[in-house]
Backbone as JSON Lines, residues from 0, in Angstrom:
{"i":0,"aa":"M","n":[12.03,11.57,-10.7],"ca":[10.68,12.06,-10.63],"c":[10.7,13.57,-10.85]}
{"i":1,"aa":"E","n":[9.86,14.09,-11.65],"ca":[9.82,15.52,-11.9],"c":[9.18,16.24,-10.73]}
{"i":2,"aa":"A","n":[9.53,17.51,-10.56],"ca":[9.01,18.3,-9.44],"c":[7.49,18.35,-9.45]}
{"i":3,"aa":"T","n":[6.89,18.41,-10.63],"ca":[5.43,18.48,-10.69],"c":[4.81,17.2,-10.16]}
{"i":4,"aa":"E","n":[5.47,16.08,-10.34],"ca":[4.94,14.81,-9.83],"c":[4.96,14.78,-8.3]}
{"i":5,"aa":"M","n":[5.89,15.48,-7.69],"ca":[6.03,15.44,-6.24],"c":[4.9,16.19,-5.55]}
{"i":6,"aa":"T","n":[4.13,16.98,-6.28],"ca":[3.02,17.69,-5.65],"c":[1.75,16.86,-5.67]}
{"i":7,"aa":"K","n":[1.73,15.8,-6.43],"ca":[0.55,14.94,-6.49],"c":[0.63,13.92,-5.34]}
{"i":8,"aa":"S","n":[-0.51,13.42,-4.95],"ca":[-0.5,12.4,-3.9],"c":[-0.15,11.05,-4.53]}
{"i":9,"aa":"H","n":[0.38,10.17,-3.72],"ca":[0.67,8.82,-4.17],"c":[0.41,7.85,-3.02]}
{"i":10,"aa":"T","n":[0.13,6.63,-3.4],"ca":[-0.18,5.6,-2.41],"c":[0.75,4.43,-2.6]}
{"i":11,"aa":"D","n":[1.27,3.92,-1.51],"ca":[2.09,2.72,-1.52],"c":[1.16,1.55,-1.21]}
{"i":12,"aa":"P","n":[0.87,0.7,-2.22],"ca":[-0.07,-0.39,-2.01],"c":[0.37,-1.38,-0.93]}
{"i":13,"aa":"A","n":[1.68,-1.53,-0.75],"ca":[2.17,-2.5,0.23],"c":[1.83,-2.08,1.66]}
{"i":14,"aa":"T","n":[1.86,-0.78,1.93],"ca":[1.6,-0.3,3.29],"c":[0.27,0.43,3.41]}
{"i":15,"aa":"K","n":[-0.45,0.58,2.28],"ca":[-1.71,1.34,2.25],"c":[-1.51,2.74,2.8]}
{"i":16,"aa":"L","n":[-0.33,3.3,2.52],"ca":[0.03,4.62,2.98],"c":[-0.09,5.59,1.82]}
{"i":17,"aa":"S","n":[-0.81,6.67,2.03],"ca":[-0.97,7.71,1.03],"c":[-0.23,8.96,1.52]}
{"i":18,"aa":"I","n":[0.54,9.57,0.64],"ca":[1.25,10.8,0.98],"c":[0.83,11.87,-0.01]}
{"i":19,"aa":"R","n":[0.45,13.03,0.54],"ca":[0.02,14.15,-0.3],"c":[0.49,15.45,0.34]}
{"i":20,"aa":"R","n":[0.51,16.51,-0.47],"ca":[0.86,17.83,0.04],"c":[-0.18,18.26,1.06]}
{"i":21,"aa":"A","n":[0.28,18.84,2.13],"ca":[-0.61,19.34,3.18],"c":[-1.26,20.64,2.71]}
{"i":22,"aa":"T","n":[-2.48,20.85,3.17],"ca":[-3.22,22.08,2.89],"c":[-3.6,22.73,4.22]}
{"i":23,"aa":"V","n":[-4.16,23.9,4.15],"ca":[-4.61,24.6,5.36],"c":[-5.59,23.73,6.15]}
{"i":24,"aa":"A","n":[-6.38,22.94,5.45],"ca":[-7.35,22.06,6.12],"c":[-6.68,21.0,6.98]}
{"i":25,"aa":"D","n":[-5.38,20.79,6.82],"ca":[-4.63,19.79,7.59],"c":[-4.01,20.36,8.87]}
{"i":26,"aa":"A","n":[-4.2,21.64,9.13],"ca":[-3.55,22.28,10.27],"c":[-3.85,21.56,11.59]}
{"i":27,"aa":"R","n":[-5.09,21.17,11.81],"ca":[-5.46,20.49,13.06],"c":[-4.76,19.13,13.17]}
{"i":28,"aa":"A","n":[-4.76,18.38,12.08],"ca":[-4.11,17.06,12.09],"c":[-2.61,17.19,12.34]}
{"i":29,"aa":"I","n":[-1.97,18.18,11.73],"ca":[-0.54,18.39,11.94],"c":[-0.29,18.77,13.4]}
{"i":30,"aa":"A","n":[-1.1,19.67,13.94],"ca":[-0.95,20.07,15.35],"c":[-1.05,18.86,16.28]}
{"i":31,"aa":"D","n":[-2.0,17.99,16.01],"ca":[-2.16,16.79,16.82],"c":[-0.93,15.87,16.68]}
{"i":32,"aa":"L","n":[-0.42,15.73,15.46],"ca":[0.77,14.91,15.23],"c":[1.97,15.47,15.99]}
{"i":33,"aa":"V","n":[2.13,16.78,15.98],"ca":[3.25,17.41,16.69],"c":[3.13,17.17,18.19]}
{"i":34,"aa":"V","n":[1.98,17.45,18.75],"ca":[1.8,17.31,20.21],"c":[1.99,15.85,20.61]}
{"i":35,"aa":"R","n":[1.32,14.95,19.94],"ca":[1.45,13.53,20.31],"c":[2.87,13.03,20.07]}
{"i":36,"aa":"G","n":[3.49,13.51,18.99],"ca":[4.88,13.12,18.7],"c":[5.83,13.59,19.78]}
{"i":37,"aa":"W","n":[5.72,14.85,20.18],"ca":[6.57,15.37,21.25],"c":[6.34,14.6,22.54]}
{"i":38,"aa":"Q","n":[5.09,14.37,22.89],"ca":[4.79,13.7,24.16],"c":[5.35,12.29,24.2]}
{"i":39,"aa":"A","n":[5.38,11.61,23.08],"ca":[5.9,10.24,23.06],"c":[7.43,10.22,22.91]}
{"i":40,"aa":"A","n":[7.94,10.95,21.93],"ca":[9.38,10.88,21.62],"c":[10.25,11.55,22.67]}
{"i":41,"aa":"Y","n":[9.72,12.58,23.35],"ca":[10.54,13.36,24.26],"c":[10.18,13.15,25.73]}
{"i":42,"aa":"R","n":[9.4,12.11,26.04],"ca":[8.92,11.94,27.41],"c":[10.06,11.77,28.41]}
{"i":43,"aa":"D","n":[11.19,11.25,27.99],"ca":[12.33,11.11,28.9],"c":[13.35,12.23,28.72]}
{"i":44,"aa":"L","n":[13.06,13.17,27.81],"ca":[14.02,14.22,27.49],"c":[13.57,15.61,27.94]}
{"i":45,"aa":"M","n":[12.27,15.77,28.22],"ca":[11.7,17.05,28.61],"c":[10.79,16.84,29.81]}
{"i":46,"aa":"P","n":[10.6,17.91,30.6],"ca":[9.74,17.78,31.79],"c":[8.3,17.36,31.43]}
{"i":47,"aa":"A","n":[7.75,16.47,32.25],"ca":[6.39,15.95,32.01],"c":[5.35,17.06,32.02]}
{"i":48,"aa":"D","n":[5.49,18.06,32.91],"ca":[4.5,19.13,32.95],"c":[4.54,19.99,31.68]}
{"i":49,"aa":"F","n":[5.72,20.17,31.11],"ca":[5.82,20.9,29.84],"c":[5.12,20.13,28.73]}
{"i":50,"aa":"L","n":[5.44,18.83,28.62],"ca":[4.84,18.01,27.56],"c":[3.33,17.89,27.74]}
{"i":51,"aa":"G","n":[2.89,17.75,28.99],"ca":[1.46,17.65,29.25],"c":[0.7,18.94,28.94]}
{"i":52,"aa":"G","n":[1.42,20.05,28.96],"ca":[0.78,21.33,28.69],"c":[0.78,21.75,27.24]}
{"i":53,"aa":"L","n":[1.33,20.91,26.35],"ca":[1.32,21.26,24.93],"c":[-0.11,21.33,24.44]}
{"i":54,"aa":"S","n":[-0.4,22.32,23.63],"ca":[-1.76,22.6,23.2],"c":[-1.97,22.37,21.71]}
{"i":55,"aa":"V","n":[-2.87,21.47,21.38],"ca":[-3.22,21.25,19.98],"c":[-3.83,22.51,19.38]}
{"i":56,"aa":"P","n":[-4.79,23.18,20.05],"ca":[-5.38,24.39,19.45],"c":[-4.36,25.48,19.13]}
{"i":57,"aa":"S","n":[-3.4,25.74,20.02],"ca":[-2.42,26.79,19.72],"c":[-1.49,26.36,18.59]}
{"i":58,"aa":"R","n":[-1.13,25.09,18.55],"ca":[-0.3,24.61,17.44],"c":[-1.09,24.64,16.13]}
{"i":59,"aa":"E","n":[-2.38,24.39,16.21],"ca":[-3.21,24.45,15.0],"c":[-3.19,25.86,14.41]}
{"i":60,"aa":"V","n":[-3.28,26.87,15.26],"ca":[-3.24,28.25,14.78],"c":[-1.9,28.52,14.09]}
{"i":61,"aa":"A","n":[-0.82,28.08,14.7],"ca":[0.51,28.29,14.12],"c":[0.63,27.58,12.77]}
{"i":62,"aa":"W","n":[0.18,26.33,12.7],"ca":[0.3,25.58,11.44],"c":[-0.63,26.14,10.37]}
{"i":63,"aa":"R","n":[-1.79,26.59,10.76],"ca":[-2.71,27.22,9.79],"c":[-2.01,28.43,9.16]}
{"i":64,"aa":"S","n":[-1.38,29.24,10.0],"ca":[-0.67,30.42,9.52],"c":[0.48,30.04,8.58]}
{"i":65,"aa":"M","n":[1.25,29.03,8.96],"ca":[2.37,28.6,8.11],"c":[1.88,28.07,6.77]}
{"i":66,"aa":"L","n":[0.84,27.25,6.79],"ca":[0.33,26.68,5.55],"c":[-0.31,27.75,4.66]}
{"i":67,"aa":"E","n":[-0.99,28.71,5.27],"ca":[-1.57,29.81,4.49],"c":[-0.47,30.69,3.9]}
{"i":68,"aa":"G","n":[0.63,30.83,4.61],"ca":[1.72,31.69,4.17],"c":[2.6,31.09,3.09]}
{"i":69,"aa":"D","n":[2.43,29.82,2.78],"ca":[3.29,29.16,1.79],"c":[2.71,29.33,0.38]}
{"i":70,"aa":"V","n":[2.49,30.57,-0.02],"ca":[1.9,30.82,-1.34],"c":[2.89,30.56,-2.47]}
{"i":71,"aa":"D","n":[4.19,30.67,-2.18],"ca":[5.2,30.45,-3.22],"c":[5.73,29.02,-3.25]}
{"i":72,"aa":"G","n":[5.27,28.17,-2.35],"ca":[5.69,26.77,-2.34],"c":[7.09,26.54,-1.81]}
{"i":73,"aa":"L","n":[7.66,27.51,-1.09],"ca":[9.02,27.36,-0.59],"c":[9.11,26.58,0.71]}
{"i":74,"aa":"T","n":[8.0,26.45,1.42],"ca":[8.01,25.72,2.7],"c":[6.88,24.69,2.72]}
{"i":75,"aa":"P","n":[6.92,23.73,1.82],"ca":[5.83,22.75,1.76],"c":[5.87,21.74,2.91]}
{"i":76,"aa":"A","n":[4.73,21.11,3.1],"ca":[4.59,20.02,4.07],"c":[3.79,18.92,3.39]}
{"i":77,"aa":"W","n":[4.01,17.7,3.84],"ca":[3.28,16.55,3.32],"c":[2.64,15.81,4.49]}
{"i":78,"aa":"I","n":[1.5,15.23,4.22],"ca":[0.75,14.42,5.2],"c":[0.78,12.97,4.73]}
{"i":79,"aa":"A","n":[1.02,12.06,5.66],"ca":[0.89,10.63,5.38],"c":[-0.41,10.17,6.01]}
{"i":80,"aa":"E","n":[-1.21,9.45,5.23],"ca":[-2.49,8.95,5.73],"c":[-2.57,7.44,5.49]}
{"i":81,"aa":"R","n":[-3.17,6.8,6.46],"ca":[-3.45,5.37,6.33],"c":[-4.94,5.22,6.64]}
{"i":82,"aa":"N","n":[-5.67,4.65,5.69],"ca":[-7.12,4.49,5.85],"c":[-7.81,5.82,6.17]}
{"i":83,"aa":"G","n":[-7.34,6.89,5.51],"ca":[-7.96,8.2,5.68],"c":[-7.59,8.94,6.95]}
{"i":84,"aa":"R","n":[-6.7,8.39,7.75],"ca":[-6.29,9.01,9.02],"c":[-4.85,9.5,8.91]}
{"i":85,"aa":"A","n":[-4.61,10.75,9.32],"ca":[-3.26,11.3,9.31],"c":[-2.4,10.55,10.32]}
{"i":86,"aa":"V","n":[-1.27,10.0,9.86],"ca":[-0.38,9.25,10.74],"c":[1.01,9.86,10.81]}
{"i":87,"aa":"G","n":[1.29,10.87,9.97],"ca":[2.59,11.51,10.01],"c":[2.63,12.7,9.08]}
{"i":88,"aa":"F","n":[3.67,13.53,9.26],"ca":[3.88,14.66,8.36],"c":[5.35,15.05,8.37]}
{"i":89,"aa":"V","n":[5.73,15.76,7.34],"ca":[7.08,16.32,7.22],"c":[6.94,17.72,6.63]}
{"i":90,"aa":"S","n":[7.79,18.64,7.08],"ca":[7.81,19.98,6.49],"c":[9.26,20.37,6.21]}
{"i":91,"aa":"V","n":[9.43,21.17,5.17],"ca":[10.77,21.54,4.7],"c":[10.78,23.0,4.26]}
{"i":92,"aa":"G","n":[11.98,23.51,4.02],"ca":[12.11,24.86,3.51],"c":[13.57,25.25,3.4]}
{"i":93,"aa":"P","n":[13.81,26.54,3.19],"ca":[15.18,27.03,3.09],"c":[15.93,26.81,4.39]}
{"i":94,"aa":"P","n":[17.24,26.65,4.33],"ca":[18.0,26.45,5.57],"c":[17.92,27.69,6.46]}
{"i":95,"aa":"R","n":[17.82,27.46,7.76],"ca":[17.74,28.57,8.71],"c":[19.11,28.94,9.25]}
{"i":96,"aa":"D","n":[20.14,28.21,8.86],"ca":[21.5,28.45,9.35],"c":[22.3,29.22,8.31]}
{"i":97,"aa":"D","n":[22.85,30.35,8.72],"ca":[23.61,31.2,7.8],"c":[24.84,30.51,7.23]}
{"i":98,"aa":"E","n":[25.45,29.61,8.0],"ca":[26.7,28.99,7.53],"c":[26.49,27.78,6.62]}
{"i":99,"aa":"V","n":[25.24,27.41,6.34],"ca":[24.97,26.3,5.43],"c":[25.06,26.83,4.0]}
{"i":100,"aa":"P","n":[25.99,26.28,3.22],"ca":[26.18,26.81,1.86],"c":[25.03,26.44,0.93]}
{"i":101,"aa":"L","n":[24.63,27.41,0.13],"ca":[23.57,27.18,-0.86],"c":[24.16,26.53,-2.1]}
{"i":102,"aa":"P","n":[23.4,25.78,-2.86],"ca":[21.98,25.51,-2.69],"c":[21.75,24.43,-1.64]}
{"i":103,"aa":"A","n":[20.88,24.74,-0.71],"ca":[20.6,23.83,0.4],"c":[19.14,23.99,0.81]}
{"i":104,"aa":"A","n":[18.69,23.04,1.61],"ca":[17.34,23.08,2.16],"c":[17.38,22.38,3.51]}
{"i":105,"aa":"E","n":[16.32,22.58,4.3],"ca":[16.26,22.0,5.63],"c":[14.95,21.25,5.84]}
{"i":106,"aa":"V","n":[15.04,20.12,6.5],"ca":[13.85,19.41,6.97],"c":[13.55,20.03,8.33]}
{"i":107,"aa":"Y","n":[12.41,20.72,8.43],"ca":[12.05,21.41,9.66],"c":[11.43,20.49,10.7]}
{"i":108,"aa":"A","n":[10.59,19.58,10.26],"ca":[9.87,18.72,11.21],"c":[9.48,17.42,10.53]}
{"i":109,"aa":"L","n":[9.54,16.35,11.29],"ca":[9.07,15.03,10.84],"c":[8.52,14.33,12.08]}
{"i":110,"aa":"Y","n":[7.2,14.11,12.08],"ca":[6.56,13.45,13.21],"c":[5.61,12.38,12.71]}
{"i":111,"aa":"V","n":[5.58,11.29,13.43],"ca":[4.72,10.15,13.13],"c":[4.03,9.74,14.42]}
{"i":112,"aa":"L","n":[2.75,9.39,14.31],"ca":[2.04,8.91,15.5],"c":[2.79,7.73,16.11]}
{"i":113,"aa":"P","n":[2.9,7.69,17.43],"ca":[3.64,6.59,18.07],"c":[3.16,5.21,17.65]}
{"i":114,"aa":"E","n":[1.85,5.03,17.47],"ca":[1.35,3.71,17.07],"c":[1.71,3.34,15.63]}
{"i":115,"aa":"A","n":[2.23,4.3,14.87],"ca":[2.66,4.03,13.5],"c":[4.18,3.97,13.36]}
{"i":116,"aa":"W","n":[4.91,4.12,14.48],"ca":[6.37,4.03,14.43],"c":[6.77,2.66,13.9]}
{"i":117,"aa":"R","n":[7.84,2.63,13.18],"ca":[8.45,1.42,12.61],"c":[7.56,0.76,11.56]}
{"i":118,"aa":"G","n":[6.66,1.56,10.97],"ca":[5.78,1.04,9.93],"c":[6.05,1.62,8.55]}
{"i":119,"aa":"G","n":[7.17,2.31,8.39],"ca":[7.54,2.86,7.09],"c":[7.03,4.26,6.82]}
{"i":120,"aa":"V","n":[6.28,4.84,7.76],"ca":[5.71,6.18,7.55],"c":[6.81,7.23,7.5]}
{"i":121,"aa":"G","n":[7.67,7.25,8.5],"ca":[8.76,8.22,8.53],"c":[9.67,8.1,7.33]}
{"i":122,"aa":"R","n":[10.01,6.88,6.98],"ca":[10.87,6.63,5.81],"c":[10.21,7.17,4.54]}
{"i":123,"aa":"S","n":[8.93,6.9,4.35],"ca":[8.22,7.36,3.16],"c":[8.13,8.89,3.12]}
{"i":124,"aa":"L","n":[7.84,9.5,4.25],"ca":[7.75,10.96,4.3],"c":[9.1,11.61,4.02]}
{"i":125,"aa":"L","n":[10.15,11.11,4.66],"ca":[11.47,11.69,4.46],"c":[11.94,11.51,3.02]}
{"i":126,"aa":"T","n":[11.68,10.35,2.45],"ca":[12.04,10.1,1.06],"c":[11.3,11.06,0.13]}
{"i":127,"aa":"T","n":[10.02,11.27,0.38],"ca":[9.23,12.21,-0.43],"c":[9.84,13.61,-0.36]}
{"i":128,"aa":"A","n":[10.16,14.06,0.85],"ca":[10.72,15.4,1.03],"c":[12.08,15.52,0.35]}
{"i":129,"aa":"V","n":[12.94,14.53,0.54],"ca":[14.28,14.58,-0.07],"c":[14.17,14.61,-1.59]}
{"i":130,"aa":"E","n":[13.34,13.76,-2.16],"ca":[13.18,13.74,-3.61],"c":[12.69,15.09,-4.12]}
{"i":131,"aa":"Y","n":[11.73,15.68,-3.42],"ca":[11.2,16.99,-3.8],"c":[12.31,18.05,-3.76]}
{"i":132,"aa":"L","n":[13.05,18.08,-2.66],"ca":[14.1,19.08,-2.51],"c":[15.21,18.91,-3.54]}
{"i":133,"aa":"R","n":[15.54,17.67,-3.85],"ca":[16.56,17.42,-4.88],"c":[16.09,17.92,-6.24]}
{"i":134,"aa":"T","n":[14.8,17.71,-6.56],"ca":[14.29,18.19,-7.86],"c":[14.27,19.71,-7.91]}
{"i":135,"aa":"R","n":[14.27,20.35,-6.75],"ca":[14.29,21.82,-6.68],"c":[15.71,22.36,-6.64]}
{"i":136,"aa":"G","n":[16.72,21.48,-6.76],"ca":[18.1,21.92,-6.85],"c":[18.89,21.97,-5.57]}
{"i":137,"aa":"A","n":[18.35,21.47,-4.46],"ca":[19.08,21.48,-3.19],"c":[20.18,20.43,-3.22]}
{"i":138,"aa":"A","n":[21.42,20.88,-3.15],"ca":[22.55,19.95,-3.15],"c":[22.81,19.4,-1.76]}
{"i":139,"aa":"L","n":[22.6,20.23,-0.74],"ca":[22.85,19.85,0.65],"c":[21.55,19.97,1.43]}
{"i":140,"aa":"L","n":[21.25,18.97,2.22],"ca":[20.06,18.99,3.08],"c":[20.51,18.9,4.53]}
{"i":141,"aa":"T","n":[19.81,19.64,5.4],"ca":[20.13,19.62,6.82],"c":[18.86,19.4,7.64]}
{"i":142,"aa":"L","n":[19.05,19.06,8.89],"ca":[17.96,18.97,9.86],"c":[18.58,19.03,11.25]}
{"i":143,"aa":"W","n":[17.77,19.41,12.23],"ca":[18.19,19.43,13.62],"c":[17.38,18.38,14.39]}
{"i":144,"aa":"V","n":[18.07,17.69,15.31],"ca":[17.43,16.66,16.13],"c":[17.99,16.79,17.54]}
{"i":145,"aa":"L","n":[17.17,16.48,18.54],"ca":[17.67,16.54,19.91],"c":[18.83,15.59,20.09]}
{"i":146,"aa":"E","n":[19.88,16.09,20.7],"ca":[21.1,15.3,20.89],"c":[20.83,13.99,21.62]}
{"i":147,"aa":"D","n":[19.93,14.02,22.6],"ca":[19.65,12.82,23.39],"c":[18.54,11.95,22.82]}
{"i":148,"aa":"N","n":[18.06,12.28,21.65],"ca":[17.0,11.5,21.0],"c":[17.64,10.35,20.2]}
{"i":149,"aa":"G","n":[18.04,9.31,20.92],"ca":[18.71,8.18,20.3],"c":[17.93,7.53,19.17]}
{"i":150,"aa":"P","n":[16.64,7.22,19.37],"ca":[15.89,6.61,18.27],"c":[15.77,7.51,17.04]}
{"i":151,"aa":"G","n":[15.56,8.8,17.25],"ca":[15.47,9.73,16.12],"c":[16.78,9.8,15.37]}
{"i":152,"aa":"R","n":[17.87,9.91,16.1],"ca":[19.19,9.99,15.46],"c":[19.5,8.69,14.7]}
{"i":153,"aa":"A","n":[19.16,7.55,15.3],"ca":[19.4,6.27,14.62],"c":[18.61,6.19,13.32]}
{"i":154,"aa":"F","n":[17.36,6.68,13.34],"ca":[16.54,6.69,12.13],"c":[17.21,7.5,11.03]}
{"i":155,"aa":"Y","n":[17.64,8.72,11.36],"ca":[18.26,9.57,10.34],"c":[19.55,8.94,9.82]}
{"i":156,"aa":"E","n":[20.32,8.33,10.69],"ca":[21.57,7.71,10.26],"c":[21.31,6.54,9.32]}
{"i":157,"aa":"V","n":[20.29,5.74,9.6],"ca":[19.92,4.64,8.71],"c":[19.52,5.19,7.33]}
{"i":158,"aa":"M","n":[18.93,6.37,7.33],"ca":[18.5,7.01,6.09],"c":[19.64,7.73,5.37]}
{"i":159,"aa":"G","n":[20.87,7.63,5.89],"ca":[22.04,8.2,5.23],"c":[22.48,9.57,5.7]}
{"i":160,"aa":"W","n":[21.8,10.12,6.7],"ca":[22.17,11.42,7.24],"c":[23.33,11.26,8.2]}
{"i":161,"aa":"E","n":[24.15,12.31,8.32],"ca":[25.33,12.26,9.2],"c":[25.4,13.52,10.06]}
{"i":162,"aa":"P","n":[25.77,13.38,11.35],"ca":[25.96,14.58,12.16],"c":[27.15,15.37,11.61]}
{"i":163,"aa":"D","n":[27.03,16.71,11.6],"ca":[28.12,17.51,11.05],"c":[28.9,18.27,12.1]}
{"i":164,"aa":"G","n":[28.62,18.01,13.39],"ca":[29.36,18.64,14.47],"c":[28.72,19.9,15.04]}
{"i":165,"aa":"A","n":[27.71,20.46,14.36],"ca":[27.05,21.66,14.88],"c":[26.09,21.29,16.0]}
{"i":166,"aa":"R","n":[26.1,22.11,17.05],"ca":[25.22,21.91,18.2],"c":[24.64,23.26,18.57]}
{"i":167,"aa":"Q","n":[23.42,23.23,19.13],"ca":[22.82,24.48,19.62],"c":[21.88,24.18,20.77]}
{"i":168,"aa":"P","n":[21.86,25.1,21.76],"ca":[20.91,24.93,22.85],"c":[19.52,25.36,22.39]}
{"i":169,"aa":"L","n":[18.53,24.69,22.92],"ca":[17.14,25.04,22.66],"c":[16.51,25.33,24.02]}
{"i":170,"aa":"E","n":[16.19,26.6,24.23],"ca":[15.64,27.05,25.52],"c":[14.12,27.07,25.42]}
{"i":171,"aa":"M","n":[13.46,26.41,26.38],"ca":[12.0,26.36,26.38],"c":[11.49,26.31,27.81]}
{"i":172,"aa":"A","n":[10.57,27.19,28.14],"ca":[9.81,27.13,29.4],"c":[10.66,26.79,30.61]}
{"i":173,"aa":"G","n":[11.83,27.41,30.73],"ca":[12.66,27.22,31.91],"c":[13.58,26.02,31.88]}
{"i":174,"aa":"F","n":[13.7,25.33,30.77],"ca":[14.66,24.24,30.68],"c":[15.37,24.33,29.33]}
{"i":175,"aa":"S","n":[16.45,23.58,29.21],"ca":[17.25,23.63,27.99],"c":[17.58,22.22,27.54]}
{"i":176,"aa":"V","n":[17.54,22.01,26.24],"ca":[18.0,20.77,25.62],"c":[18.96,21.17,24.5]}
{"i":177,"aa":"T","n":[19.72,20.22,24.02],"ca":[20.69,20.51,22.96],"c":[20.27,19.79,21.69]}
{"i":178,"aa":"E","n":[20.35,20.51,20.59],"ca":[20.1,19.93,19.28],"c":[21.43,19.76,18.55]}
{"i":179,"aa":"V","n":[21.49,18.75,17.69],"ca":[22.64,18.55,16.82],"c":[22.14,18.57,15.38]}
{"i":180,"aa":"R","n":[23.0,19.06,14.5],"ca":[22.61,19.17,13.1],"c":[23.13,17.96,12.31]}
{"i":181,"aa":"Y","n":[22.28,17.48,11.42],"ca":[22.63,16.39,10.51],"c":[22.6,16.95,9.09]}
{"i":182,"aa":"R","n":[23.4,16.31,8.22],"ca":[23.45,16.69,6.81],"c":[23.28,15.46,5.94]}
{"i":183,"aa":"L","n":[22.67,15.69,4.81],"ca":[22.58,14.67,3.76],"c":[23.2,15.3,2.53]}
{"i":184,"aa":"P","n":[24.44,14.93,2.24],"ca":[25.1,15.52,1.07],"c":[24.43,15.1,-0.22]}
{"i":185,"aa":"A","n":[24.73,15.82,-1.28],"ca":[24.21,15.49,-2.6],"c":[24.71,14.1,-2.99]}
{"i":186,"aa":"P","n":[23.86,13.34,-3.68],"ca":[24.31,12.01,-4.11],"c":[25.45,12.15,-5.13]}
{"i":187,"aa":"E","n":[26.33,11.19,-5.09],"ca":[27.49,11.23,-6.01],"c":[27.15,10.61,-7.33]}
């Protein structure tokens, strides 16, 4: 698929899932996906008061800023919609780790509404992002996932990603969790 094709929206008739590039108008939907995703996926991994205090409005401001700032297309995001409702998103960009050899890219975030889990949304979004990054010349792809997020790690492993041994603490609001890095090497 050519890079220009990856910017157009497409629909999978089997799942009635539409995936398109996110715009500034999607900031609220992305913020809601992040908050609901964190609250569901991390409920046993992070303190309940922290998760309960996550704010859609503050995340909306952050996502609006990120989407407005992507004038060069280096940090795109995609929205998955089913019946006109946002059910997931993925965002990507340059690797944030200095030791990751270029050409490389990173999947920054992938969240799906809990009621849409196991319905092909995450797979479709990740496939869209990987295809886009490959057409842009990224030989190596990376992402970070919470070490104790068994379902998330299993999903990435099924999709061909492998842990590469890198670990980092993530400090938030008085508690700490550990992230592990996964890699998807260039296809042979």
